[in-house]
Every structure is written in structure tokens, then in C-alpha cells.
C-alpha positions as CSV (number, residue, x, y, z in Angstrom):
1,M,0.1,0.1,-0.2
2,P,1.4,3.2,-1.1
3,R,2.3,6.0,1.7
4,A,-0.2,8.2,0.7
5,T,-2.9,6.3,0.8
6,F,-2.0,4.6,4.2
7,A,-2.1,8.1,5.9
8,L,-5.2,8.8,4.6
9,L,-6.8,5.8,5.8
10,A,-5.0,6.2,9.2
11,G,-6.2,10.0,9.2
12,F,-9.6,8.8,8.6
13,A,-9.7,6.2,11.1
14,A,-8.8,8.4,13.7
15,F,-11.2,10.9,12.8
16,A,-14.0,8.2,12.7
17,F,-13.0,7.2,15.8
18,T,-13.2,10.6,17.3
19,I,-16.4,11.7,15.8
20,I,-18.4,8.5,16.6
21,V,-16.9,8.1,20.2
22,P,-17.1,11.5,21.5
23,T,-15.2,11.3,24.6
24,A,-13.1,14.1,24.5
25,L,-15.7,16.7,26.4
26,R,-15.4,15.0,29.8
27,D,-12.5,18.0,31.1
28,G,-13.8,20.7,32.8
29,D,-11.2,23.0,31.5
30,T,-12.5,22.9,28.3
31,G,-14.9,25.3,29.5
32,W,-12.9,28.0,30.5
33,H,-10.9,27.6,27.3
34,L,-14.2,28.5,25.4
35,A,-15.2,31.1,27.7
36,T,-11.5,32.9,27.3
37,S,-11.9,32.7,23.4
38,A,-15.5,34.1,23.9
39,W,-14.0,36.9,25.8
40,I,-11.1,37.5,23.0
41,V,-14.0,37.9,20.4
42,A,-15.8,40.2,22.5
43,H,-12.9,42.6,23.3
44,A,-11.0,42.3,20.2
45,R,-7.8,41.3,22.2
46,V,-6.2,38.7,24.4
47,P,-6.5,39.1,28.3
48,T,-3.8,40.1,30.4
49,S,-5.5,39.8,33.7
50,D,-8.2,37.9,35.0
51,P,-11.6,38.2,33.9
52,F,-13.7,35.1,35.4
53,S,-13.0,34.7,38.9
54,F,-14.2,36.6,42.2
55,T,-11.0,35.8,44.1
56,A,-8.3,36.9,41.9
57,P,-9.8,39.6,39.4
58,G,-7.4,41.9,37.7
59,R,-4.6,39.8,38.5
60,P,-1.9,39.3,35.9
61,W,-2.9,36.3,33.7
62,V,-2.0,35.9,29.7
63,A,-4.1,33.9,27.6
64,H,-1.0,32.3,26.0
65,E,-3.2,29.5,24.2
66,W,-5.4,32.0,22.5
67,L,-4.8,30.8,18.8
68,S,-6.1,27.1,19.8
69,E,-9.0,28.5,22.1
70,L,-10.4,30.7,18.9
71,A,-10.4,27.7,17.0
72,M,-12.2,26.0,19.7
73,Y,-14.9,28.9,20.1
74,A,-15.2,28.9,16.2
75,S,-15.9,25.6,16.0
76,Y,-18.4,25.8,18.8
77,R,-20.1,28.8,17.6
78,V,-20.9,27.1,14.3
79,A,-21.9,23.6,15.7
80,G,-22.2,23.6,19.4
81,W,-20.3,20.5,21.3
82,S,-20.4,18.4,17.7
83,G,-18.3,21.3,16.3
84,L,-15.6,21.3,18.6
85,I,-15.9,17.2,18.4
86,I,-15.3,17.6,14.6
87,L,-12.4,20.1,15.1
88,I,-10.6,17.4,17.6
89,G,-11.2,14.9,15.0
90,T,-9.4,17.1,12.6
91,A,-6.5,17.1,14.6
92,M,-6.7,13.6,15.3
93,A,-6.9,12.8,11.7
94,A,-3.8,15.4,11.1
95,L,-2.0,13.6,13.6
96,F,-2.3,10.4,12.5
97,A,-2.0,11.4,8.9
98,V,1.5,12.9,9.3
99,V,2.8,10.0,11.5
100,A,1.4,7.1,9.2
101,H,2.9,9.1,6.2
102,E,6.1,9.3,8.0
103,I,6.7,5.9,9.6
104,R,5.6,4.1,6.3
105,R,8.8,5.3,4.9
106,W,10.6,2.9,7.5
107,L,8.2,0.2,8.6
108,S,6.3,-2.6,6.7
109,P,2.4,-2.1,6.7
110,R,1.8,-4.5,9.6
111,A,4.4,-2.9,12.1
112,S,3.3,0.5,11.0
113,V,-0.2,-0.4,12.1
114,A,1.1,-1.6,15.5
115,A,2.8,1.5,15.9
116,L,-0.5,3.6,15.1
117,L,-2.0,1.3,17.5
118,M,0.7,2.3,20.2
119,L,-0.4,5.6,19.4
120,V,-3.9,5.4,20.2
121,T,-3.1,3.8,23.3
122,G,-1.2,6.7,24.6
123,L,-3.6,9.4,23.2
124,L,-6.4,8.1,24.8
125,P,-6.0,9.0,28.2
126,S,-5.3,12.6,26.4
127,L,-8.0,12.8,24.3
128,L,-9.8,16.1,25.6
129,A,-11.1,19.3,24.6
130,R,-8.2,21.4,25.2
131,P,-5.4,23.3,23.2
132,H,-2.8,20.2,23.8
133,I,-4.7,18.3,21.5
134,L,-4.4,20.7,18.4
135,A,-0.7,21.1,19.2
136,L,0.1,17.2,18.6
137,P,0.0,18.0,14.9
138,I,2.4,20.6,15.3
139,L,4.8,18.5,17.1
140,A,4.9,15.6,15.0
141,A,5.4,17.8,12.0
142,W,7.9,19.5,13.7
143,L,9.8,16.5,14.8
144,I,9.7,15.0,10.9
145,V,11.2,18.6,9.6
146,L,14.0,18.3,12.0
147,L,14.5,14.7,11.0
148,H,14.3,15.2,7.2
149,A,16.7,18.1,7.7
150,R,19.2,15.9,9.2
151,E,18.9,13.3,6.5
152,R,19.6,16.1,3.7
153,G,22.5,17.1,6.1
154,K,21.3,20.7,6.1
155,A,19.6,23.1,8.4
156,P,15.5,23.3,8.1
157,P,14.4,26.4,5.6
158,F,13.9,29.5,7.7
159,G,10.2,29.3,6.3
160,F,9.7,26.5,9.2
161,A,10.1,29.2,11.7
162,L,6.4,30.1,11.1
163,L,5.2,26.9,12.2
164,M,6.9,28.0,15.6
165,L,4.9,31.1,15.4
166,V,1.8,29.2,15.2
167,W,3.1,26.8,18.0
168,A,3.8,29.4,20.4
169,N,0.3,31.0,20.1
170,A,-1.2,27.6,20.2
171,H,0.1,25.8,23.2
172,G,2.9,25.8,25.7
173,S,4.5,22.6,24.7
174,F,6.3,25.1,22.0
175,V,9.2,25.3,24.3
176,F,9.9,21.3,23.8
177,G,10.1,22.3,19.9
178,L,12.7,24.8,20.6
179,A,14.5,22.2,22.7
180,L,14.2,19.9,19.8
181,V,16.1,22.1,17.6
182,G,18.9,22.1,20.0
183,V,19.1,18.4,20.2
184,F,19.5,17.9,16.3
185,A,21.5,20.7,15.9
186,L,24.2,18.9,18.3
187,E,23.6,15.7,16.5
188,A,24.5,17.8,13.2
189,L,27.4,19.4,14.7
190,I,28.9,16.0,16.0
191,A,28.3,14.2,12.8
192,A,29.8,17.1,10.7
193,A,33.3,16.8,9.3
194,P,35.7,19.4,11.1
195,S,35.5,21.5,7.8
196,D,31.9,21.6,7.9
197,R,31.3,22.9,11.2
198,R,31.3,26.2,10.6
199,R,28.3,25.8,8.4
200,V,26.7,23.8,10.5
201,V,26.8,26.1,13.2
202,L,25.5,28.9,11.0
203,G,22.9,27.3,9.4
204,W,21.7,25.6,12.6
205,G,22.3,28.6,14.6
206,A,20.3,30.8,12.5
207,F,17.5,28.7,12.1
208,G,17.4,28.2,16.1
209,V,17.4,32.2,16.6
210,A,14.6,32.5,14.2
211,C,12.5,29.8,16.0
212,A,13.3,31.9,19.4
213,V,12.4,35.4,17.8
214,A,9.2,33.6,16.8
215,A,8.5,32.0,19.8
216,T,8.1,35.4,21.2
217,V,5.7,36.7,19.0
218,T,3.0,35.9,21.5
219,P,0.7,38.3,23.8
220,A,3.4,36.8,26.6
221,G,6.4,38.2,24.8
222,V,9.9,37.0,25.9
223,D,8.1,35.9,29.4
224,G,6.4,33.1,27.7
225,L,9.8,31.5,27.3
226,A,9.9,31.4,30.7
227,F,6.5,30.3,31.5
228,P,6.9,26.6,31.5
229,F,9.6,26.5,33.5
230,Y,7.6,28.7,36.2
231,V,5.0,26.4,36.2
232,D,7.1,23.1,36.7
233,R,8.3,24.7,40.0
234,L,5.0,25.0,41.1
235,K,4.1,22.9,44.3
236,L,0.4,22.8,43.7
237,L,1.2,20.3,41.0
238,A,1.6,17.6,43.5
239,H,-2.4,17.7,43.6
240,L,-3.1,17.6,40.1
241,N,-3.8,14.1,38.5
242,E,-1.9,15.0,35.1
243,W,0.9,16.2,36.8
244,Q,1.2,13.1,38.9
245,P,4.3,10.5,38.2
246,A,3.6,7.4,36.6
247,D,2.1,5.1,38.5
248,F,2.8,1.1,37.8
249,A,0.6,-0.1,40.7
250,T,-1.7,-1.3,38.3
251,F,-1.2,-2.4,34.4
252,S,-2.0,0.9,31.7
253,G,-2.0,1.3,28.5
254,F,1.5,3.2,29.1
255,E,2.9,0.4,30.7
256,A,2.1,-1.7,27.7
257,I,3.9,0.6,25.3
258,L,6.7,0.6,27.4
259,L,6.9,-2.9,27.4
260,A,6.2,-4.0,23.8
261,T,9.0,-1.1,22.8
262,L,11.3,-2.8,25.0
263,A,10.8,-6.3,23.7
264,V,11.0,-5.3,20.2
265,L,14.2,-3.4,20.7
266,L,15.8,-6.4,22.6
267,L,14.7,-9.3,19.9
268,R,16.9,-7.9,17.3
269,P,20.4,-5.5,17.5
270,V,18.6,-1.8,17.1
271,R,21.4,1.0,16.6
272,I,20.0,3.9,17.8
273,P,22.1,7.2,17.2
274,P,23.7,8.6,20.4
275,I,22.0,12.0,20.6
276,R,18.7,10.5,19.4
277,L,19.0,7.9,22.6
278,L,19.6,10.5,24.9
279,L,16.7,12.5,23.7
280,M,14.5,9.6,24.0
281,L,16.1,9.0,27.6
282,G,15.3,12.5,28.6
283,V,11.4,12.5,27.3
284,L,11.1,9.1,29.3
285,H,12.0,10.9,32.3
286,L,9.8,13.5,31.5
287,A,6.9,11.2,30.8
288,L,7.5,9.2,34.0
289,Q,7.6,12.4,36.1
290,H,4.6,13.7,34.7
291,T,1.8,11.4,33.2
292,R,0.8,14.3,30.9
293,Q,4.0,14.0,28.9
294,E,3.2,10.3,28.2
295,I,1.7,11.1,24.8
296,V,4.5,13.2,23.9
297,L,7.0,10.4,24.4
298,V,4.5,8.3,22.2
299,V,5.0,10.6,19.4
300,V,8.4,11.4,19.7
301,G,9.3,7.5,20.2
302,I,7.3,6.6,17.3
303,L,8.8,9.1,15.1
304,V,12.6,8.6,16.1
305,L,12.6,4.9,16.5
306,A,11.0,4.3,13.3
307,E,14.1,4.2,10.8
308,P,16.5,2.3,13.4
309,L,13.6,-0.5,13.7
310,G,12.9,-0.5,10.1
311,K,16.5,-1.0,9.4
312,A,16.9,-3.8,11.9
313,W,13.6,-5.7,11.3
314,T,12.8,-5.1,7.8
315,A,14.4,-4.8,4.0
316,K,14.4,-1.5,2.4
317,T,11.8,-1.3,0.2
318,A,10.2,1.1,-1.3
319,P,6.4,1.0,-0.8
320,S,4.7,-0.2,-4.0
321,A,3.3,2.4,-6.0
322,T,-0.3,3.0,-7.2
323,P,-1.4,4.9,-10.2
324,R,-2.1,8.5,-9.6
325,P,-5.7,8.3,-10.8
326,A,-6.7,5.6,-8.6
327,S,-4.8,7.3,-5.5
328,R,-6.9,10.3,-6.7
329,S,-9.8,8.3,-6.4
330,I,-8.9,7.0,-3.1
331,G,-8.5,10.2,-1.4
332,I,-11.7,11.8,-3.0
333,L,-13.7,8.6,-1.6
334,I,-12.3,9.3,2.1
335,L,-12.9,13.1,1.7
336,I,-16.5,12.1,1.1
337,L,-16.7,9.6,3.6
338,A,-14.9,12.4,6.1
339,V,-17.7,14.9,5.3
340,G,-20.8,12.5,5.5
341,L,-19.5,11.6,9.0
342,A,-19.3,15.4,10.2
343,G,-22.4,15.9,8.8
344,Y,-23.9,12.8,10.9
345,R,-22.1,14.2,13.9
346,I,-24.0,17.7,13.3
347,A,-27.3,15.9,12.2
348,V,-27.3,13.9,15.5
349,P,-25.7,16.6,18.0
350,V,-23.1,15.5,20.9
351,V,-24.7,16.1,24.5
352,R,-22.3,16.9,26.8
353,T,-23.2,14.9,29.9
354,D,-21.6,14.9,33.3
355,S,-18.3,13.6,34.0
356,A,-16.0,13.8,36.7
357,G,-15.2,17.4,36.0
358,V,-18.4,18.5,34.3
359,P,-21.3,18.9,36.8
360,A,-23.9,19.6,33.9
361,T,-27.0,18.1,35.4
362,A,-26.3,20.1,38.8
363,L,-25.6,23.4,37.2
364,R,-29.0,22.9,35.4
365,H,-30.7,22.6,38.7
366,L,-29.1,25.5,40.3
367,P,-31.5,28.2,41.7
368,P,-30.8,31.5,39.8
369,S,-30.7,33.2,42.9
370,L,-27.5,31.7,43.8
371,R,-25.8,32.1,40.4
372,S,-24.7,35.7,41.5
373,Q,-23.3,34.6,45.1
374,R,-20.1,33.5,46.0
375,V,-19.4,29.8,45.7
376,F,-16.8,27.3,47.0
377,N,-16.5,25.0,44.4
378,E,-14.6,22.0,43.5
379,Y,-11.1,22.8,41.6
380,S,-12.3,20.8,38.3
381,F,-15.6,22.3,38.1
382,G,-14.4,25.5,37.9
383,G,-14.3,25.5,33.9
384,S,-17.8,24.7,33.7
385,L,-18.7,27.3,36.1
386,I,-16.9,30.0,34.1
387,L,-18.7,28.7,30.8
388,A,-22.1,28.7,32.7
389,G,-21.2,32.7,33.8
390,I,-20.5,32.1,37.4
391,R,-17.4,33.6,38.7
392,P,-15.4,30.5,40.5
393,Y,-13.8,30.5,43.6
394,I,-11.1,28.6,41.9
395,D,-10.4,26.6,38.5
396,G,-7.9,25.1,36.3
397,R,-5.8,28.3,36.0
398,S,-3.7,27.1,38.6
399,D,-0.5,28.9,37.6
400,M,-2.6,32.4,38.0
401,Y,-3.6,31.7,41.6
402,G,-0.2,30.3,42.6
403,D,0.8,28.2,45.2
404,P,-0.3,29.8,48.3
405,F,-3.9,30.3,47.6
406,T,-4.0,27.0,45.8
407,L,-2.5,24.9,48.4
408,D,-4.7,26.5,50.9
409,Y,-7.7,25.3,48.7
410,F,-6.5,21.9,48.5
411,A,-6.3,22.0,52.5
412,I,-10.1,23.4,52.9
413,A,-11.5,20.7,50.0
414,G,-9.2,18.3,52.2
415,G,-11.4,19.0,55.0
416,D,-9.7,21.2,57.4
417,T,-12.0,23.1,59.2
418,T,-10.1,25.5,60.4
419,R,-9.2,26.9,56.9
420,W,-12.8,26.8,55.6
421,R,-13.9,29.2,58.5
422,A,-11.3,31.4,57.6
423,A,-12.1,31.4,54.2
424,N,-15.9,31.8,54.4
425,A,-15.3,34.7,56.8
426,R,-13.2,36.5,54.2
427,W,-15.2,35.4,51.4
428,H,-19.0,34.7,52.6
429,F,-19.9,32.1,50.2
430,G,-23.6,31.7,49.6
431,W,-23.3,28.3,48.2
432,T,-20.9,25.3,47.4
433,I,-20.5,22.6,44.4
434,L,-18.5,19.6,45.4
435,P,-18.1,16.0,44.7
436,P,-20.1,13.6,46.4
437,R,-17.0,12.2,48.3
438,S,-15.4,15.5,49.3
439,P,-14.9,15.5,53.1
440,L,-16.4,19.2,53.1
441,V,-19.6,17.9,51.7
442,R,-19.9,15.7,55.1
443,M,-18.6,18.6,57.0
444,L,-21.4,20.8,55.8
445,D,-24.3,18.1,56.2
446,R,-23.7,18.2,59.7
447,D,-23.4,22.3,60.0
448,P,-26.6,24.0,60.7
449,A,-26.1,26.8,59.0
450,W,-25.8,25.0,55.7
451,Q,-28.5,23.2,54.0
452,R,-28.2,20.5,51.0
453,I,-30.2,21.3,48.0
454,Y,-29.2,19.1,45.4
455,A,-27.0,15.9,45.0
456,D,-26.4,13.8,42.1
457,N,-23.1,11.0,41.5
458,V,-20.9,13.8,40.2
459,A,-22.0,16.9,42.3
460,V,-23.7,18.3,45.9
461,I,-25.0,21.8,46.2
462,H,-25.0,23.2,49.7
463,R,-26.3,26.6,50.4
464,V,-25.9,29.0,53.5
465,K,-29.8,28.8,55.2
466,S,-30.0,32.4,55.4
467,A,-29.2,32.8,51.8
468,R,-32.8,33.3,49.9
């Protein structure tokens, strides 16, 4: 099967899966991303201070993912939740098509399918309607550009710095893209003959500078380069699931990927260039340190290891050719099917239901009189509150709230009665919305000053008895 056809089929399969099995709406942070883009459209600028919460109004905060958020909002405005699902499906189609097209240069069809199944497995926990999903195709394309540049023995063309401009305004992972430039520049320098090193330094150095400059053309400017490192130092990350280290107490898809990869590498001698091996070890460290980096490891691993694995396991043969008219016909057919699926998704709209971070039913039962009163909310519910036009106590923008406030919040949510009383005395809460198993729920049930007015499997709402 030719590479182009294989890539189209892989992209269509990813699109179809995302469209038919719409699991991407289960994250509460989707709400504040949509609200941010709505604010941008309404004010024709990117916010530089908090416009949403009642606890940090005016605090410096730059919506550094504004480009992804605008894409999310545009799709949402056009076709509601179905439109957002179609956007995520398109991003997944692009990711799988780009990866499939590249790995078929080196791997057999069966091995390529196995690699793509690993990509699916690694992606599923991260398949959420958030900016990082829109950045994954950029990561894959960026890495392929660098790999091809090394094959040609030249630095990438300057025009690709524009891709960094898009990436820097779409998601904070662009810093990793800058690091990749350094990695492959070092590899090029080490591999170069002494007489060529000046050319390598000038070529890769100029490209690196162009990318760094492009990465500062954002609302955050130069400060955006330091932002990921600021986030990584926050102590509050210990309380966030996606920032937890990998847990091998129970078997997971990520562990299956690691074991399968290890088996393939050990069964036959596979020679990985030293710098790329160090890159893989570095990304593996990040993935073991924070589960949110697992998908980065899978994408990078598949693309970096495809060539050495292909050389070790398969004879180098060019993919079979398909007559151009037949190939074009296949592409047109896949496009028609994709449009049909998108039409189906719009005709049969997605209904966003309750999930661990989305108390949709509870918010529909919220008395209108409470909407304008101050709320103490579950961290993961904050985005849904913002989207509903309710100012939260806290939400997923923990980098803005900072360590002292957020750590105090988690202590309160954990049942610290002293801190709860202090916060209530300061903010005068009119109601709360918390998960059923929250220690604070049990405490409020026993408090005569509070009344439980709604409960389901996702959220419990209490109100102050005197609040009417």
C-alpha cells in the first residue's frame, strides 16, 4: 500500500473514532478555554488579567493558548459541542496521517499499524477538548521537519520558523520544540566533518534564532519562554492528576507500550544514534515524572525509532506505487466519507453529559438566585462554572492563582475546618458545589448553617440557610 493511501486511511480512522466515540468533552477545563476565546472575540484582544474569578480579579494572566482557544470557540459557535468534536477529530486525523506517512518510509504495513495502535493507546487518556490536542499535529510535523533536515545534511528552511510562531500561540509545549532544534543541531555538529562545522553552526544557529524570535511573537512576549519553567516549579502540581508521576501499581496502556517497545528493541540489534537515544531517555524521564507527557513520549518515540527499527527488522523496500488516478480516487472517497461523518455528527448532536469534571446536571438544577452569589467550588468544576457565566472560587488556571492560594484551597477541600472557616469569613460564600465524596460535603451536612439542596453522582450543592 502506498504511503499516501496508508496515511489517508490512518487519518480517516482517527477522525471516525473521534467523531463516533465523542469522549473528548469530559474535562472541565474545556469550559474556561471556550469562555476565554469568547472574551477575546468580544473585546478584540487577548486578556492580560483575570476576567473570570471573584478571588483574583485583575491578577496578571495572559491567555497564551489563545490561537487554539479561538479555533475551539469558532467550531463551538458554528455547530455546538458537535463542532468542537469535529475540530478535535480533524486534529487527530492530521496527527495520524502525518505520523503514518512518515513511518511507512521505514516500517512494513503491519509494523506501521502496530505503531499507530500504540499511538492510539497512548493518546486515549489525553483525548480531551483542550489546546494540547491541537498542538500534537504540530509536534509531529515539527519533529519530521528536523528529521528530514538531518537526512539532507542541512538546517531546516527558515520558512518553517513560521510553524513555531503558530505553535507558540497555540500551546506551551512550543518550548519542547525549541529544545528539539538544539538536540538535532548538536547531532549535526557532532556528525559534521571539521571543515563543515562552521556551516553547521551558522545554518542551525540561524534557524534556532529565527525560531526563538518567532516564539516571542505572542501576547506574553519574551516572558512566554520562561512560563513552562515557572509552572514546572509550582508545588501545587502534586495535587493535580495530570502532573502525577507514572503509577505502575496497576497495569495501564502506557506500561503496555513501554514493555512492547522494550521487547522489540531487545529481540533484534537496533542501533539508535547516541543523541537520539539521549533524547528518548530525556522524554522518557519527563513521561515518568508527569503523566501528561506520556503522549509526547509516544509521538516522539514512534517517529525517532521508526528508522532504526525499520533497518533492523525489514528489508529496505520502497512502498508499492499506485497509479495516480487510483490514488486520487481513494483520496476523494475518503474525503466524501469524512464529510459524511461530520454531517452525521452535526445532524445527531453531541450532548455534553456529566463527568468527573463536568457537573452539567447539577448546574441545570442550580437556583437562579445563587448564580450571582459567591461559591466555593471543586477545582475541576471551575471551567464549567465559568462557561455557565458563574464566577468561581478557583479553576484550572492554577498557574495564575499560585501556590499559596491553591495549596490553601486543597487543604480546605481536604477537610481542614480551620482554613474553611477563615475562607468563609473572608469571602462569605452563598453556596458550594463539590464531589459527593468530598470531606467538606460531610462537614456541611452536619453544619446547621448549611442546607443540601441538590445531589447526584457527580456533584452536591449546599447553600447557606439564610441565603434566599
